[in-house]
C-alpha positions in Angstrom: 3.3 6.9 -28.8 6.1 6.4 -25.5 5.5 3.9 -23.9 7.1 5.5 -20.4 4.8 5.6 -17.4 5.1 7.5 -14.6 4.8 6.5 -10.7 5.0 8.7 -7.6 5.8 8.2 -3.9 3.7 10.1 -1.5 4.6 10.3 2.2 2.2 11.5 4.7 2.6 12.0 8.8 3.6 12.5 12.0 4.0 9.6 13.3 7.5 9.8 14.6 7.7 5.2 14.4 7.8 5.5 10.5 10.9 6.6 8.9 8.9 8.8 6.5 12.0 10.2 4.3 14.0 6.9 3.9 10.8 5.3 3.1 10.8 7.6 0.4 14.1 7.5 -1.4 13.6 3.4 -1.0 9.9 3.1 -2.4 10.9 5.8 -5.3 14.3 3.2 -6.0 11.7 0.4 -6.7 10.2 2.5 -9.3 12.8 3.2 -11.2 13.8 -0.7 -10.7 10.3 -1.6 -11.6 11.2 0.7 -14.7 8.8 3.7 -14.4 10.5 7.2 -14.3 9.4 7.6 -10.0 9.4 11.1 -8.7 8.8 11.7 -4.5 6.8 14.3 -2.6 4.9 14.4 0.8 1.7 16.0 1.8 -1.9 14.1 0.6 -3.6 17.1 0.1 -2.6 17.1 -4.1 -5.6 15.8 -5.3 -8.2 18.0 -6.0 -6.8 19.7 -9.1 -3.4 18.5 -9.2 0.0 19.9 -10.4 1.1 18.0 -13.5 3.9 15.7 -11.5 0.7 14.4 -9.9 -2.3 14.5 -12.3 1.0 12.5 -14.7 1.3 10.2 -12.7 0.1 6.4 -13.8 0.3 5.3 -10.2 0.7 6.6 -7.1 2.2 4.2 -3.6 1.5 5.4 -0.9 3.0 5.1 2.3 1.4 7.0 5.3 1.6 7.5 8.9 -1.2 9.4 10.1 -1.2 12.9 9.4 -3.7 14.7 8.0 -6.1 13.3 4.7 -8.8 15.6 4.3 -12.3 14.5 2.9 -12.3 15.3 -0.6 -9.0 14.4 -1.2 -10.0 11.4 -0.2 -12.6 11.6 -3.0 -9.8 13.2 -5.4 -7.8 10.0 -5.3 -11.1 7.3 -5.2 -12.0 9.2 -8.6 -8.6 9.2 -10.1 -8.1 5.1 -9.4 -11.8 4.7 -10.4 -10.6 6.7 -13.6 -7.4 3.9 -14.7 -5.4 5.2 -11.6 -3.4 2.8 -9.8 -2.8 2.8 -5.9 0.0 1.0 -3.9 -0.7 1.4 -0.6 2.2 0.2 2.0 1.9 -0.9 5.8 0.7 1.9 7.1 -1.6 3.7 4.5 -4.8 1.7 6.3 -4.7 4.1 9.6 -7.8 6.0 8.9 -9.8 7.6 12.0 -12.2 5.8 14.4 -15.8 6.8 14.4 -16.7 4.4 18.0 -15.9 0.3 17.0 -16.4 1.5 13.9 -14.9 3.7 10.8 -14.8 7.5 11.1 -17.1 9.0 8.2 -14.7 11.9 7.4 -11.9 8.6 6.3 -14.8 6.5 4.4 -13.5 7.1 0.8 -10.2 5.7 1.4 -11.4 2.3 3.2 -13.7 1.6 0.3 -11.0 3.2 -2.1 -7.7 0.8 -0.2 -10.4 -2.0 0.9 -8.8 -2.4 5.0 -8.2 -0.2 8.1 -5.9 -0.9 10.8 -6.9 -2.7 13.8 -3.5 -3.4 15.8 -0.8 -5.2 15.7 -2.4 -8.4 17.6 -1.8 -10.1 20.8 1.4 -10.4 21.7 4.4 -8.2 21.1 4.0 -6.4 17.9 6.6 -6.9 16.1 9.1 -9.7 15.4 10.6 -12.6 13.1 7.1 -14.3 10.6 6.4 -16.2 7.9 5.4 -14.5 4.9 3.3 -17.9 2.1 2.3 -17.0 -1.2 -0.9 -18.5 -1.9 -2.1 -17.0 -5.3 -0.2 -17.1 -8.2 -0.1 -13.9 -9.8 1.8 -11.9 -11.8 3.1 -9.9 -8.6 3.9 -13.0 -7.1 5.4 -15.0 -10.0 8.0 -17.1 -9.0 8.4 -16.1 -5.3 8.8 -19.0 -3.0 6.6 -18.8 1.0 9.8 -16.5 3.1 10.9 -15.3 6.6 11.5 -11.4 7.6 11.0 -9.2 10.8 9.1 -6.7 10.4 5.5 -5.6 12.7 2.8 -7.4 13.4 -0.7 -4.9 11.0 -4.3 -7.1 11.2 -7.4 -5.4 9.6 -10.8 -5.2 9.0 -11.6 -5.5 5.6 -13.9 -3.4 3.8 -15.7 -6.3 2.1 -14.9 -9.4 -0.1 -14.1 -8.0 -3.1 -10.2 -8.8 -2.8 -7.9 -11.4 -4.1 -5.4 -12.3 -1.6 -2.1 -13.3 -2.7 -0.4 -13.4 0.8 -0.8 -14.6 4.3 1.1 -14.7 7.8 -0.4 -17.8 10.7 -1.2 -16.9 14.4 0.1 -19.0 16.8 -3.1 -20.3 17.3 -4.0 -20.8 13.8 -5.3 -18.2 12.2 -4.6 -16.4 8.7 -3.7 -13.0 8.9 -3.5 -11.8 5.4 -0.3 -9.4 4.2 -1.0 -8.8 1.0 -4.4 -8.1 -1.9 -5.0 -7.0 -4.8 -8.2 -5.9 -5.9 -9.8 -3.6 -9.2 -12.2 -0.2 -8.3 -13.3 1.1 -12.0 -11.0 0.5 -14.2 -7.8 1.3 -11.7 -6.1 -1.3 -9.9 -5.4 -1.1 -6.3 -2.9 -2.5 -4.5 -2.1 -3.3 -0.3 0.5 -4.2 1.4 1.1 -4.5 5.1 4.3 -5.6 5.1 7.4 -2.6 5.1 7.6 -0.7 9.3 11.2 -0.1 8.2 14.0 -1.3 6.4 14.4 -4.4 7.8 11.6 -5.7 5.8 12.5 -3.4 2.9 14.9 -4.8 2.5 14.4 -8.3 2.1 14.9 -9.2 -1.3 11.3 -10.1 -1.6 9.5 -7.5 -0.2 11.5 -5.7 -2.4 10.6 -7.7 -5.4 6.7 -7.7 -4.2 6.6 -4.1 -4.2 8.3 -3.4 -7.9 5.8 -5.5 -9.1 2.9 -4.1 -7.2 4.1 -0.9 -8.7 4.1 -2.3 -12.2 1.2 -4.7 -12.1 -0.9 -1.5 -10.7 0.6 1.2 -13.6 -0.5 -1.7 -15.8 2.7 -1.9 -17.2 2.8 -5.9 -15.6 
């Protein structure tokens, strides 16, 4: 029986500020480096009655920038994760719809699965150089020290308290902002990484290590 595990990098969206094609190549390479057979795909209409390339994945990495993600597809993804498939959400994977000041009910399945939704870039500039602090021991962060990088700032609202924060940053006023956490949904492992806007982040050795390990951990290979 083979121990080979499969990863599927899925990109989606129509936001011109995110380079989906390059992102898919970068994250595919990191999945391969993590030891998984890693494929790329575009579009979220794949989880209901999935084709083999989707159904056979042990972990999905989502890098999205807008675009459609129908509720039924979100529910099917959530069911797959609850059944044991891993999920890694990177950067804009948490951009969901609004209904007034709250979450759009159509996006609630993804909100409750991933565990957060994007709120804003925070005060001041939307991107800049900042320090990432490793705050918990975990297979994903093992041996990593704090590091600096240039990236886009993300702030988000957690769906619940069921997260294990592994890394964080600070506002100038001292407020703590999580940037990496894990959670479990049923039998599935979920990771969210707020970092990763573009190659200035993807090229950082520490970010690449976090993504490689996140893929392996969520797939049950680490």
